[in-house]
Backbone as numpy.savetxt, mean C-alpha at the origin, in Angstrom:
# Nx Ny Nz CAx CAy CAz Cx Cy Cz
3.40 -1.85 12.34 2.85 -1.49 11.13 2.17 -2.37 10.24
2.51 -3.60 10.61 1.87 -4.87 9.91 0.69 -4.98 10.40
0.13 -4.71 11.53 -1.12 -4.76 11.95 -1.85 -3.70 11.55
-1.38 -2.58 10.99 -2.27 -1.34 10.84 -2.49 -1.92 9.20
-1.71 -2.33 8.75 -1.61 -2.76 7.46 -3.24 -3.50 7.08
-2.77 -4.51 7.83 -3.96 -5.62 8.09 -5.50 -5.06 8.19
-5.59 -4.12 9.24 -6.50 -3.35 9.65 -7.15 -2.50 8.69
-6.52 -1.72 7.99 -6.76 -1.14 6.84 -7.32 -1.93 5.43
-6.79 -3.01 5.39 -7.57 -3.81 4.08 -8.79 -4.49 4.92
-8.66 -4.88 5.88 -10.34 -5.07 6.57 -11.16 -4.16 6.79
-10.80 -2.83 6.87 -11.93 -1.85 6.75 -12.11 -1.58 5.56
-11.23 -1.58 4.24 -11.48 -1.41 3.32 -12.89 -2.46 2.50
-12.41 -3.72 3.08 -13.38 -4.63 2.81 -14.85 -4.50 3.41
-14.77 -4.18 4.82 -15.85 -3.63 5.51 -17.14 -2.76 4.72
-16.18 -1.61 4.28 -16.98 -0.61 3.55 -17.23 -1.01 2.05
-16.46 -1.89 1.24 -17.27 -2.59 0.40 -18.31 -3.25 0.87
-18.14 -3.87 1.76 -19.49 -4.75 2.14 -21.08 -4.14 2.47
-20.64 -2.77 2.51 -22.00 -2.06 2.64 -22.54 -1.60 1.63
-22.09 -1.93 0.44 -22.47 -1.73 -1.11 -23.20 -0.05 -1.04
-22.77 0.63 -0.49 -22.94 2.02 -0.17 -21.85 2.89 -0.87
-22.16 3.31 -2.36 -20.75 3.79 -2.66 -20.30 5.08 -2.57
-21.25 5.61 -1.44 -20.80 6.83 -1.00 -19.59 6.51 -0.04
-19.08 5.24 0.19 -18.12 4.66 1.11 -16.88 3.98 0.18
-17.09 4.07 -1.18 -16.11 3.69 -1.77 -14.65 4.51 -1.77
-15.15 5.76 -1.93 -13.61 6.75 -1.69 -12.71 6.19 -0.90
-13.23 5.85 0.73 -12.42 5.83 1.85 -12.21 4.39 1.65
-12.67 3.42 1.11 -12.40 2.02 0.61 -11.08 2.20 -0.03
-11.11 2.87 -0.98 -10.07 2.84 -2.03 -8.67 3.51 -1.41
-8.88 4.62 -0.28 -7.78 5.00 0.43 -7.17 3.98 1.21
-7.97 3.43 2.07 -7.51 2.05 2.85 -7.01 1.33 2.05
-7.31 1.12 1.10 -6.62 -0.24 0.26 -5.04 0.58 0.09
-4.90 1.48 -0.34 -3.27 2.36 -0.69 -2.51 2.32 0.67
-3.23 2.97 1.66 -2.40 3.16 3.01 -2.23 1.70 3.10
-2.77 0.74 3.38 -2.67 -0.72 3.63 -1.07 -1.16 2.93
-0.79 -0.91 1.72 0.19 -0.90 1.01 1.29 -0.23 1.47
0.90 1.22 1.64 1.99 2.36 1.85 2.69 1.60 3.47
1.63 1.22 4.43 2.39 1.09 6.11 3.04 -0.46 5.81
2.24 -1.34 4.60 3.11 -2.53 4.71 4.71 -2.42 3.98
4.88 -1.51 3.22 6.19 -1.28 2.65 7.14 -0.70 3.85
6.03 0.39 4.74 7.04 0.70 5.73 7.52 -0.77 6.52
6.40 -1.28 7.02 6.83 -2.54 7.80 7.87 -3.40 7.23
8.18 -3.65 5.89 9.17 -4.09 4.92 10.49 -3.35 5.18
10.44 -2.21 5.42 11.65 -1.21 5.22 12.20 -1.76 6.43
11.25 -1.51 7.54 12.20 -1.74 8.78 12.61 -3.42 9.16
12.00 -4.34 8.79 12.02 -5.59 8.80 13.13 -6.47 8.26
13.43 -5.77 6.87 14.32 -6.60 5.59 15.58 -6.61 6.15
16.54 -7.79 5.77 17.73 -7.75 5.95 18.26 -6.85 4.74
17.88 -6.25 3.98 18.65 -5.41 3.02 18.46 -3.97 3.39
19.38 -3.44 4.14 19.52 -2.13 4.47 18.18 -1.73 5.01
17.76 -2.19 6.62 16.73 -1.83 7.14 16.75 -0.63 7.86
15.60 0.21 7.75 15.43 1.49 8.22 14.32 1.63 9.44
14.84 2.04 10.52 13.89 1.97 11.69 12.80 2.82 11.46
11.55 2.65 12.08 10.54 3.47 12.18 10.70 4.89 12.23
11.90 5.01 13.44 11.89 6.71 13.61 12.72 7.35 12.64
13.48 6.51 11.84 14.25 7.29 10.71 13.33 7.21 9.65
12.45 6.71 9.60 11.46 6.62 8.35 10.23 7.96 8.69
10.66 8.98 9.14 9.68 9.76 9.78 10.05 10.70 8.93
9.92 10.66 7.67 10.37 11.96 6.61 8.89 13.02 6.36
9.57 14.08 6.13 8.47 14.81 5.82 7.13 14.31 5.22
5.87 14.77 5.89 4.46 14.17 4.94 4.61 14.17 3.32
5.00 15.55 3.14 5.09 15.76 1.40 5.83 14.80 0.69
6.62 14.17 1.85 7.87 13.54 0.60 7.64 11.79 1.07
6.82 11.77 2.26 6.99 10.44 2.77 6.37 9.31 1.83
5.47 9.34 1.13 4.94 8.34 0.33 5.72 8.13 -0.98
6.49 9.03 -1.69 7.56 8.93 -2.71 8.33 8.46 -2.03
9.42 8.55 -1.20 10.31 8.15 -0.20 10.20 6.77 0.14
9.14 6.26 0.95 8.92 5.16 1.12 9.13 4.05 -0.36
8.51 4.28 -1.34 8.33 3.60 -2.50 9.74 3.70 -3.05
10.52 4.67 -2.99 11.76 4.79 -3.44 12.82 3.67 -2.65
12.58 3.80 -1.53 13.64 2.88 -0.67 13.10 1.51 -0.85
11.92 1.11 -1.07 11.61 -0.14 -1.18 12.43 -0.44 -2.56
12.28 0.24 -3.95 12.40 -0.26 -5.27 14.13 -0.13 -5.15
14.64 0.86 -4.08 16.07 0.54 -4.47 16.62 -1.05 -3.44
15.65 -1.45 -2.88 16.13 -2.77 -2.49 16.03 -4.09 -2.92
15.21 -3.71 -4.38 14.96 -4.69 -5.44 15.93 -5.25 -6.39
16.49 -6.55 -6.17 17.54 -6.72 -7.00 17.34 -6.21 -8.58
16.06 -7.16 -8.76 15.77 -7.09 -10.34 15.11 -5.86 -10.49
15.85 -5.04 -11.55 15.51 -3.90 -11.66 13.82 -3.68 -12.63
13.53 -4.87 -13.33 12.45 -4.80 -14.04 11.35 -4.94 -12.72
11.41 -5.93 -12.13 10.13 -6.60 -10.80 10.17 -5.04 -10.11
11.09 -4.50 -9.94 11.22 -3.14 -9.36 10.45 -2.03 -9.78
10.71 -1.51 -10.95 9.70 -0.75 -11.88 8.62 -1.23 -11.82
8.29 -2.22 -11.72 7.03 -3.28 -12.02 5.85 -2.44 -10.97
7.08 -2.93 -9.72 6.08 -2.78 -8.48 5.90 -1.25 -8.12
6.71 -0.30 -8.60 7.02 1.07 -8.49 5.48 1.79 -9.51
5.19 1.37 -10.22 4.36 1.40 -11.17 3.09 1.34 -10.80
2.82 0.11 -10.39 1.59 -0.36 -9.60 1.13 0.48 -8.60
2.39 0.54 -7.55 1.98 1.30 -6.14 1.67 2.47 -6.75
2.58 3.63 -7.76 2.00 4.75 -8.30 0.43 4.75 -8.69
0.17 3.76 -9.38 -1.29 3.96 -10.13 -2.34 4.07 -9.02
-2.24 2.93 -8.22 -2.88 2.98 -6.86 -3.11 3.92 -6.09
-1.72 4.63 -5.88 -1.60 6.10 -5.11 -2.23 7.27 -5.84
-2.33 6.92 -7.19 -3.23 8.14 -8.25 -4.84 7.82 -7.80
-5.00 6.41 -7.66 -6.73 6.16 -7.58 -6.73 6.91 -6.16
-5.98 6.59 -5.38 -6.21 7.13 -3.67 -6.33 8.95 -3.89
-5.60 9.36 -4.50 -5.69 11.04 -4.71 -7.08 11.19 -5.16
-7.09 11.04 -6.45 -8.62 11.23 -7.08 -9.70 10.66 -5.71
-9.31 9.73 -5.02 -10.72 9.11 -4.36 -10.91 9.91 -3.15
-9.61 10.84 -2.42 -9.56 11.89 -1.77 -10.23 13.16 -2.13
-9.72 13.71 -3.20 -9.58 14.89 -3.71 -10.40 15.10 -5.11
-10.94 14.21 -5.56 -11.97 14.70 -6.87 -13.15 14.80 -6.69
-14.06 15.11 -7.60 -15.47 14.88 -7.48 -16.05 13.89 -7.77
-15.35 12.79 -8.38 -15.65 11.53 -8.98 -16.00 10.54 -7.93
-17.15 10.14 -8.81 -18.05 9.09 -7.49 -17.19 7.44 -7.99
-16.98 7.08 -7.22 -16.45 5.48 -7.19 -17.24 4.42 -7.06
-17.21 3.39 -7.67 -18.12 2.36 -7.69 -17.67 1.07 -6.70
-18.49 0.16 -6.50 -18.06 -0.79 -5.79 -16.85 -1.63 -6.50
-17.33 -1.74 -7.76 -16.27 -2.21 -8.53 -14.99 -1.72 -8.55
-14.83 -0.27 -8.38 -13.57 0.07 -8.36 -13.00 0.11 -7.05
-13.56 0.16 -6.00 -13.39 -0.27 -4.65 -12.53 -1.69 -4.52
-13.42 -2.82 -5.21 -12.92 -3.88 -4.96 -11.70 -3.98 -6.28
-11.84 -3.59 -7.17 -10.35 -3.44 -7.78 -9.06 -3.21 -7.21
-9.43 -1.95 -6.70 -8.39 -1.25 -5.52 -7.87 -2.15 -4.48
-8.74 -2.73 -3.83 -8.42 -3.54 -2.75 -7.70 -4.85 -3.37
-8.03 -5.52 -4.56 -7.55 -6.63 -5.01 -5.92 -6.24 -5.61
-5.64 -4.98 -6.11 -4.21 -4.54 -6.37 -3.66 -4.48 -5.10
-4.31 -3.99 -4.01 -3.45 -4.12 -2.83 -3.27 -5.13 -2.14
-3.89 -6.23 -2.31 -3.60 -7.64 -1.64 -2.38 -7.93 -2.68
-2.64 -7.74 -3.91 -1.41 -8.31 -4.79 0.09 -7.55 -4.54
-0.49 -6.42 -4.42 1.10 -5.92 -4.06 1.75 -6.27 -2.84
1.00 -6.58 -1.88 1.36 -6.86 -0.47 2.02 -8.32 -0.99
1.75 -9.17 -1.92 2.09 -10.68 -2.04 3.02 -10.27 -2.79
3.29 -9.59 -3.91 4.63 -9.10 -4.16 6.18 -8.90 -3.42
5.25 -7.65 -2.49 6.36 -7.44 -1.55 6.49 -8.95 -0.65
6.05 -9.75 -0.36 6.15 -10.73 0.61 7.15 -11.80 -0.39
7.17 -11.97 -1.63 7.79 -12.79 -2.66 8.98 -12.01 -2.59
9.24 -10.91 -2.80 10.55 -10.12 -2.92 11.36 -10.13 -1.79
10.79 -10.01 -0.81 11.34 -9.47 0.41 11.33 -10.81 1.29
10.79 -11.94 1.23 10.39 -13.11 1.91 9.18 -12.51 2.96
8.78 -14.06 3.58 7.66 -13.30 4.66 8.37 -12.54 5.66
8.31 -11.65 6.29 8.90 -11.07 7.09 7.87 -10.87 8.70
6.69 -11.64 8.50 5.69 -11.41 9.60 6.24 -12.49 10.29
6.11 -12.10 11.75 6.42 -12.89 12.78 5.51 -14.39 12.71
5.75 -15.32 13.31 5.49 -16.54 13.08 4.30 -16.58 14.38
3.16 -17.25 14.18 2.08 -17.49 15.16 2.21 -18.26 16.07
């Protein structure tokens, strides 16, 4: 999942680099999915009640909420957990709009979402430690 999360962030940036606003909805979706995949990676690799990828195969309609809930349940500081949940939920809302609304998203919208995704991954690293394997 870690590799996929990184690939999604890179793809988001490549779409932004096209400067074609018709690509920005996909860029926003990729930014959100990078965070979702990174959270799944954290859940598998954390020392705080890890959950294997096999067990993380929750029903699709429940999976996004469940991953975020499991992450929040493993954050000791309630305020930090709520803040992370609120920010991920806001990014998820942007992704839903990007996928299903008629709204036209700008390059600035896509850049903001990608920056937020990178920030959220940084927060997850701070909260759970750097779980990424050494190179």
